C-alpha positions as CSV (number, residue, x, y, z in Angstrom):
1,X,56.8,61.8,-14.9
2,X,56.0,59.1,-17.5
3,X,53.5,59.3,-20.2
4,X,51.5,56.1,-20.6
5,X,49.9,57.1,-23.9
6,X,51.1,55.0,-26.8
7,X,52.7,56.9,-29.6
8,X,51.0,56.5,-32.9
9,X,52.9,54.4,-35.5
10,X,53.8,56.1,-38.7
11,X,51.9,54.5,-41.6
12,X,53.6,53.8,-44.9
13,X,52.0,53.7,-48.3
14,X,51.4,50.0,-48.2
15,X,49.5,50.4,-44.9
16,X,47.4,53.2,-46.4
17,X,46.5,51.0,-49.4
18,X,45.3,48.3,-47.1
19,X,43.4,50.6,-44.7
20,X,41.8,52.8,-47.4
21,X,41.3,50.6,-50.5
22,X,38.5,52.8,-51.8
23,X,41.1,55.6,-52.6
24,X,43.3,53.4,-54.8
25,X,42.6,52.1,-58.2
26,X,44.4,49.8,-60.7
27,X,44.3,50.5,-64.4
28,X,41.1,48.3,-65.0
29,X,39.2,50.0,-62.2
30,X,40.2,53.5,-63.5
31,X,39.0,52.5,-66.9
32,X,35.6,51.4,-65.5
33,X,35.3,54.5,-63.3
34,X,36.1,57.0,-66.0
35,X,34.5,55.0,-68.9
36,X,37.8,54.6,-70.7
37,X,39.6,51.7,-72.3
38,X,42.5,50.2,-70.4
39,X,44.9,51.2,-73.2
40,X,43.7,54.8,-73.0
41,X,44.1,54.8,-69.2
42,X,47.7,53.5,-69.7
43,X,48.5,56.4,-72.0
44,X,46.9,59.0,-69.8
45,X,48.7,57.9,-66.6
46,X,52.1,57.5,-68.3
47,X,53.6,60.4,-66.3
48,X,51.8,59.7,-63.0
49,X,53.8,57.7,-60.4
50,X,52.0,54.7,-58.9
51,X,51.1,55.0,-55.2
52,X,51.9,51.3,-54.5
53,X,51.2,47.7,-55.3
54,X,48.0,45.8,-54.5
55,X,47.6,42.1,-55.5
56,X,50.7,42.3,-57.6
57,X,49.4,45.2,-59.7
58,X,50.2,48.9,-59.6
59,X,47.6,51.1,-58.0
60,X,47.1,54.9,-58.2
61,X,45.7,57.3,-55.6
62,X,42.4,58.8,-56.8
63,X,43.7,62.3,-56.0
64,X,46.6,61.7,-58.5
65,X,44.4,60.5,-61.3
66,X,41.2,62.5,-60.7
67,X,42.0,64.7,-63.7
68,X,41.7,61.9,-66.2
69,X,38.2,62.8,-67.0
70,X,39.3,66.5,-67.6
71,X,42.1,65.3,-69.8
72,X,39.7,63.0,-71.7
73,X,37.3,65.9,-72.4
74,X,40.2,68.1,-73.5
75,X,41.5,65.5,-75.9
76,X,38.2,65.1,-77.6
77,X,37.7,67.2,-80.7
78,X,35.5,70.2,-80.2
79,X,32.1,70.0,-81.9
80,X,31.4,72.6,-84.4
81,X,28.3,74.7,-83.7
82,X,28.4,76.2,-87.2
83,X,25.2,75.5,-89.1
84,X,25.8,74.3,-92.6
85,X,23.2,75.6,-95.0
86,X,21.8,73.0,-97.4
87,X,19.4,75.3,-99.3
88,X,21.3,76.6,-102.4
89,X,19.0,79.7,-102.5
90,X,20.2,80.8,-99.1
91,X,23.9,80.2,-99.8
92,X,26.5,82.8,-100.6
93,X,27.3,82.9,-104.4
94,X,30.6,81.1,-104.1
95,X,29.1,78.4,-101.9
96,X,26.1,78.0,-104.3
97,X,28.5,77.6,-107.3
98,X,30.5,74.9,-105.4
99,X,27.2,73.2,-104.5
100,X,26.0,73.1,-108.1
101,X,29.4,72.0,-109.4
102,X,29.3,69.1,-106.9
103,X,25.8,68.1,-107.9
104,X,26.8,68.1,-111.6
105,X,29.8,66.0,-110.8
106,X,27.7,63.5,-108.9
107,X,25.2,63.3,-111.7
108,X,28.0,62.9,-114.3
109,X,29.5,60.1,-112.3
110,X,26.2,58.3,-112.0
111,X,25.6,58.5,-115.7
112,X,29.1,57.2,-116.4
113,X,28.5,54.3,-114.0
114,X,25.3,53.4,-115.7
115,X,26.8,53.6,-119.1
116,X,29.7,51.3,-118.1
117,X,27.2,48.8,-116.6
118,X,25.2,48.9,-119.8
119,X,28.4,48.3,-121.9
120,X,29.5,45.4,-119.6
121,X,25.9,44.0,-119.7
122,X,25.5,44.3,-116.0
123,X,22.4,46.4,-116.7
124,X,19.9,45.4,-119.4
125,X,17.7,48.1,-120.9
126,X,14.1,48.0,-119.9
127,X,12.9,47.6,-123.6
128,X,15.0,44.5,-124.0
129,X,13.6,43.0,-120.8
130,X,10.1,43.8,-121.9
131,X,10.6,42.3,-125.4
132,X,12.2,39.1,-123.9
133,X,9.4,38.7,-121.4
134,X,6.7,39.3,-124.0
135,X,8.2,36.6,-126.3
136,X,8.5,34.1,-123.4
137,X,4.9,34.6,-122.3
138,X,3.6,34.4,-125.9
139,X,5.4,31.1,-126.3
140,X,3.9,29.8,-123.0
141,X,0.4,31.0,-124.0
142,X,0.7,29.3,-127.4
143,X,1.8,26.1,-125.9
144,X,-1.0,26.1,-123.3
145,X,-3.5,26.9,-126.0
146,X,-2.5,24.0,-128.3
147,X,-1.8,21.4,-125.5
148,X,-5.4,20.0,-125.2
149,X,-5.7,19.6,-129.0
150,X,-2.4,17.8,-129.2
151,X,-3.2,15.5,-126.3
152,X,-6.6,14.6,-127.9
153,X,-5.1,14.2,-131.4
154,X,-2.4,11.8,-130.1
155,X,-5.0,9.8,-128.3
156,X,-3.7,10.4,-124.9
157,X,-7.0,12.0,-123.7
158,X,-10.6,11.4,-124.3
159,X,-13.1,14.3,-125.2
160,X,-14.4,14.6,-121.6
161,X,-10.9,14.8,-120.3
162,X,-10.0,17.5,-122.8
163,X,-12.7,19.8,-121.4
164,X,-11.3,19.3,-117.9
165,X,-7.7,20.0,-119.2
166,X,-8.9,23.2,-120.9
167,X,-10.5,24.4,-117.6
168,X,-7.2,23.6,-115.7
169,X,-5.1,25.4,-118.3
170,X,-7.5,28.5,-118.1
171,X,-6.9,28.5,-114.3
172,X,-3.2,28.3,-114.8
173,X,-3.2,31.2,-117.3
174,X,-5.2,33.4,-115.0
175,X,-2.8,32.6,-112.1
176,X,0.1,33.4,-114.4
177,X,-1.5,36.7,-115.6
178,X,-2.2,37.6,-111.9
179,X,1.4,36.8,-110.9
180,X,2.7,38.9,-113.8
181,X,0.6,41.9,-112.8
182,X,1.8,41.6,-109.2
183,X,5.4,41.4,-110.4
184,X,4.8,44.6,-112.4
185,X,3.4,46.5,-109.4
186,X,6.3,45.3,-107.2
187,X,8.9,46.4,-109.6
188,X,7.3,49.9,-110.1
189,X,6.9,50.5,-106.3
């Protein structure tokens, strides 16, 4: 009695990789699948033996590395659910004292920074800026006021031209005053 049924061949790991490529992943594919960087995957699979080689690269069976996501979640630091109270009136007395000490320290540091900037002339006091601007604008206004007379006196303009020059200078002064007002509102906002 002979049996004509062929005996099934025993498949090795290389044959299984070829027949079932969806179950085997290289490092890059693992990184893409689990949303990890390749270097992170390399660290996490350090102790896991490779299932074989595909295209000159090591591949791992999905059953061997399916816990990577669990390991990733365990390695992340737990988030704290504790609520931090920001209202000093609702804090415990020691926390309130620490809060106010920290606020005092911040304010002292800010005052010291501003004082240093003033001494180094990185900041200019507002009164000095206002005085300098006032002096500059007075000089410009005086020059604009006397310009038509000087041009007529030196004989560079006739009387009819002086009237037109005065009108142009008045327009320029109004524009300058308007720009100065806009500058003042921009700085204060």
